[in-house]
C-alpha positions in Angstrom: -127.3 -148.1 -23.5 -126.5 -151.5 -22.0 -123.9 -149.9 -19.7 -126.5 -147.4 -18.5 -129.0 -150.2 -17.7 -126.3 -152.1 -15.9 -125.6 -149.1 -13.7 -129.3 -148.6 -13.0 -129.7 -152.3 -12.2 -126.6 -152.2 -10.0 -128.0 -149.2 -8.1 -131.4 -151.0 -7.6 -129.6 -154.1 -6.3 -127.4 -152.0 -4.0 -130.4 -150.1 -2.7 -132.3 -153.4 -2.1 -129.4 -155.0 -0.3 -128.8 -151.9 1.8 -132.4 -151.8 2.8 -132.1 -155.4 4.1 -128.8 -154.7 5.8 -129.6 -151.4 7.5 -133.3 -151.6 8.0 -134.5 -154.5 10.2 -137.7 -156.3 9.7 -139.1 -154.7 12.8 -138.3 -151.1 13.7 -138.3 -150.3 17.4 -139.4 -146.7 17.9 -139.1 -145.0 21.3 -138.8 -141.5 22.8 -138.5 -140.4 26.4 -138.9 -137.1 28.2 -138.7 -135.9 31.7 -141.5 -134.2 33.7 -141.1 -132.5 37.1 -144.2 -133.8 38.8 -145.6 -136.6 40.9 -146.3 -139.9 39.1 -149.9 -140.1 40.4 -150.7 -136.6 39.1 -149.1 -137.5 35.8 -151.2 -140.7 35.6 -154.5 -138.8 36.2 -153.7 -136.4 33.3 -152.4 -139.1 30.9 -155.2 -141.6 31.5 -158.0 -139.0 31.1 -158.4 -138.0 27.5 -160.8 -135.2 28.5 -157.6 -133.3 29.6 -155.6 -134.0 26.4 -156.8 -131.0 24.6 -155.2 -128.8 27.3 -151.7 -130.0 26.4 -152.0 -131.4 22.9 -149.8 -129.6 20.4 -151.5 -127.4 17.8 -153.1 -124.1 17.4 -156.8 -125.2 17.3 -158.6 -124.7 20.7 -159.9 -128.2 20.6 -158.1 -130.9 18.6 -160.4 -133.7 19.8 -162.9 -135.2 17.3 -165.4 -138.0 17.6 -166.2 -140.6 14.9 -169.6 -142.4 14.6 -168.7 -144.8 17.4 -168.0 -142.0 19.9 -164.2 -142.7 19.9 -162.2 -139.6 20.6 -159.2 -138.9 18.4 -156.4 -136.3 18.6 -154.7 -135.3 15.4 -151.1 -134.2 14.8 -148.9 -134.1 11.7 -150.9 -136.6 9.6 -151.6 -139.1 12.5 -154.7 -139.6 14.6 -154.0 -140.7 18.2 -156.5 -142.6 20.4 -156.3 -143.6 24.0 -157.4 -147.2 23.8 -156.5 -148.9 27.2 -155.4 -147.8 30.7 -152.9 -149.7 32.8 -151.1 -149.0 36.1 -149.1 -145.8 35.4 -149.3 -146.6 31.6 -151.6 -146.2 28.7 -151.9 -147.8 25.3 -152.2 -145.3 22.4 -153.3 -146.3 18.9 -151.7 -144.3 16.1 -154.0 -144.2 13.0 -152.6 -143.5 9.6 -154.4 -143.7 6.2 -153.5 -147.3 5.7 -152.7 -148.8 9.2 -153.1 -148.7 12.9 -150.0 -148.9 15.1 -150.2 -149.9 18.8 -147.9 -147.9 21.2 -147.6 -147.5 24.9 -146.7 -144.6 27.1 -145.2 -145.7 30.5 -144.6 -143.4 33.5 -141.4 -144.3 35.3 -141.1 -142.8 38.8 -137.6 -141.3 39.4 -138.2 -139.4 42.6 -141.3 -138.2 44.5 -141.5 -135.2 42.2 -140.1 -136.4 38.9 -141.0 -139.0 36.3 -139.8 -140.3 32.9 -142.4 -140.4 30.1 -141.4 -143.4 28.0 -143.3 -143.8 24.7 -142.5 -146.8 22.5 -143.9 -149.0 19.7 -142.8 -151.5 17.0 -143.3 -151.0 13.3 -143.0 -153.9 10.9 -141.4 -153.2 7.6 -141.7 -155.4 4.5 -139.8 -157.8 2.2 -140.4 -155.2 -0.6 -137.3 -152.9 -0.5 -139.3 -149.8 -1.5 -141.9 -150.4 1.2 -139.1 -151.1 3.6 -137.6 -147.7 3.0 -141.0 -146.0 3.2 -141.6 -147.7 6.5 -138.3 -146.4 7.8 -139.3 -142.8 6.8 -142.6 -143.4 8.5 -140.8 -144.5 11.7 -138.8 -141.2 11.6 -142.1 -139.3 11.4 -143.5 -141.2 14.3 -140.5 -140.5 16.4 -140.6 -136.8 15.6 -144.2 -136.7 16.5 -143.5 -138.4 19.8 -140.9 -135.8 20.5 -143.2 -132.9 20.1 -146.2 -134.5 21.9 -144.1 -135.6 24.9 -142.5 -132.2 25.1 -145.9 -130.5 25.3 -147.1 -133.1 27.9 -143.9 -132.6 30.0 -144.3 -128.8 30.1 -148.0 -129.2 31.1 -147.2 -131.6 33.9 -144.5 -129.3 35.2 -147.0 -126.8 36.4 -148.8 -127.9 39.5 -151.8 -125.6 38.7 -152.5 -127.8 35.7 -152.6 -130.9 37.8 -154.5 -129.6 40.9 -156.3 -126.5 39.6 -154.5 -124.3 42.2 -150.9 -123.0 42.3 -149.7 -124.6 45.5 -146.3 -123.7 47.0 -144.4 -124.3 50.3 -143.3 -121.2 52.2 -142.1 -120.5 55.8 -144.7 -119.1 58.1 -144.1 -116.3 60.6 -144.1 -116.5 64.3 -147.5 -115.2 65.5 -149.7 -115.1 68.6 -153.4 -115.3 68.2 -156.8 -115.3 69.9 -159.5 -117.7 68.9 -163.1 -118.7 69.5 -165.2 -121.7 68.6 -168.9 -122.2 68.0 -171.1 -125.1 66.8 -173.7 -124.5 64.0 -176.4 -126.8 62.9 -175.9 -125.7 59.3 -172.7 -124.5 57.5 -171.9 -121.1 59.0 -173.1 -118.1 56.9 -170.9 -115.1 56.2 -172.9 -113.2 58.9 -172.2 -116.1 61.4 -168.5 -116.0 60.7 -168.1 -112.3 60.9 -170.1 -112.1 64.1 -167.3 -114.3 65.6 -164.7 -112.1 63.9 -166.4 -109.0 65.4 -166.3 -110.5 68.9 -162.6 -111.1 68.6 -161.9 -107.6 67.2 -163.8 -106.1 70.1 -161.8 -108.2 72.6 -158.5 -107.3 70.9 -159.3 -103.6 71.0 -160.4 -103.8 74.7 -157.0 -105.2 75.6 -155.0 -102.5 73.8 -153.6 -105.0 71.3 -153.5 -104.8 67.5 -154.4 -107.3 64.8 -151.3 -108.4 62.9 -152.9 -110.4 60.1 -156.2 -111.5 58.4 -158.8 -113.5 60.3 -158.4 -117.2 60.1 -161.2 -119.8 59.6 -161.5 -123.5 60.0 -164.9 -125.4 59.7 -165.1 -129.1 60.7 -168.1 -131.3 60.1 -168.8 -133.4 63.3 -170.3 -136.9 63.5 -173.7 -135.5 64.3 -173.5 -133.4 61.0 -173.1 -130.1 62.9 -170.3 -127.7 62.0 -167.6 -126.8 64.5 -166.4 -123.4 63.4 -163.1 -121.9 64.7 -162.2 -118.3 64.0 -158.8 -116.8 65.0 -157.1 -113.4 64.6 -153.3 -113.0 64.9 -152.3 -110.2 67.3 -149.1 -108.4 68.3 -148.9 -109.6 71.9 -150.0 -112.4 74.2 -153.5 -112.0 75.7 -155.1 -113.8 78.6 -158.4 -114.6 76.9 -161.8 -115.1 78.7 -164.6 -117.7 78.9 -165.2 -117.8 75.1 -161.8 -116.6 73.8 -158.5 -118.4 74.2 -154.9 -117.7 73.3 -152.7 -119.7 71.0 -149.3 -119.4 69.3 -148.4 -120.3 65.7 -144.7 -121.1 65.7 -142.6 -120.6 62.5 -143.0 -123.6 60.3 -143.3 -124.6 56.7 -146.8 -124.4 55.2 -148.3 -125.6 52.0 -150.3 -122.7 50.7 -152.2 -121.3 47.8 -154.3 -118.2 46.9 -157.9 -118.9 46.0 -160.2 -116.4 44.3 -163.9 -117.2 44.6 -166.6 -118.2 46.9 -167.0 -121.1 49.4 -167.4 -123.7 46.7 -164.1 -122.6 45.1 -162.3 -122.7 48.4 -163.8 -126.1 49.3 -162.6 -127.5 45.9 -159.1 -126.0 46.5 -158.9 -127.7 50.0 -159.9 -131.0 48.4 -157.2 -130.6 45.8 -154.8 -129.8 48.6 -155.6 -133.2 50.1 -155.0 -134.8 46.7 -151.6 -133.2 46.5 -150.8 -134.3 50.1 -151.8 -137.8 49.2 -149.8 -137.8 46.0 -146.6 -136.7 47.7 -147.3 -138.6 50.9 -146.9 -135.5 53.0 -147.6 -135.7 56.8 -149.5 -132.6 57.9 -148.6 -131.1 61.2 -151.9 -129.4 62.0 -155.4 -128.7 60.6 -155.7 -126.7 57.4 -157.2 -123.2 57.7 -158.3 -120.3 55.6 -157.0 -116.8 55.8 -159.8 -114.3 54.9 -157.9 -111.7 52.9 -161.1 -109.9 51.7 -163.7 -108.9 54.3 -166.6 -111.0 53.0 -169.1 -109.1 55.0 -168.3 -105.9 53.0 -168.0 -107.6 49.6 -171.1 -109.4 48.4 -169.6 -110.5 45.1 -168.0 -113.9 45.8 -166.0 -113.8 42.6 -163.9 -111.1 44.3 -163.2 -113.0 47.5 -159.6 -113.7 48.1 -158.7 -116.5 50.5 -155.3 -118.0 51.3 -155.4 -121.6 52.4 -152.7 -123.1 54.6 -151.6 -126.4 56.2 -148.4 -126.8 58.2 -146.1 -129.5 56.7 -142.8 -131.1 57.8 
């Protein structure tokens, strides 16, 4: 019996000593992941907890919940996570357990213009009690595992430009094209009838010259200082035309263009153009000309704006 007690006591002592040797008083927990996106876009997503439910791991449609103070929490694997502070390209996240609150920080580290490292780290104090010390070590493993899953979901979300800008932008090579164009000033934003009257005038001119249209009508509306709207409509054609008093000729040389397909009415297209400007600012892209809309669907024949298809373009280096 004494021998058995000695063995048990020896094991307890060995366990206690081992906990002090192999488990430090402060555990440094960290996890990093890579995301193929711009650091500014990543920061907008990370620092706005209204977007967290879009990438947060789990099967529930909305993992966000509010306590009596209005604080928003996101739950995962026994922990509640709370965005508590925002910094420059970094946020502080409080991790709530049943018995404690652990402060952590996610930092965005720019690697290139289109790639970032997501670095999540925190410190966890253990205890002089060897049992508690071991339990804290197990808790640290769980925290690191949670970080792995959460960062992986965030990285996948950030890698899709549509999640960051609401539109699936891409860069393609344009085709060499000649076009005829016309301009007009309107006191109010041009209506569909206004635009397609201009389109009709161009179509009549193209037909009168024995030419053929080679692509969809193009549109650009610019607000002038006097709050009027300068409206330009162009149609690509298969050959060079002389033009007349109200119609001129231009050539669109082959060049790279930033483009996206937009489905919806004018407000949807306007929002997509705004997001195009945001992307251009994020990536510090120099545009080579004005943006324009390519009217894929004949809006004068389709009254349902939800069925309108518009390709937006801007030439880039």
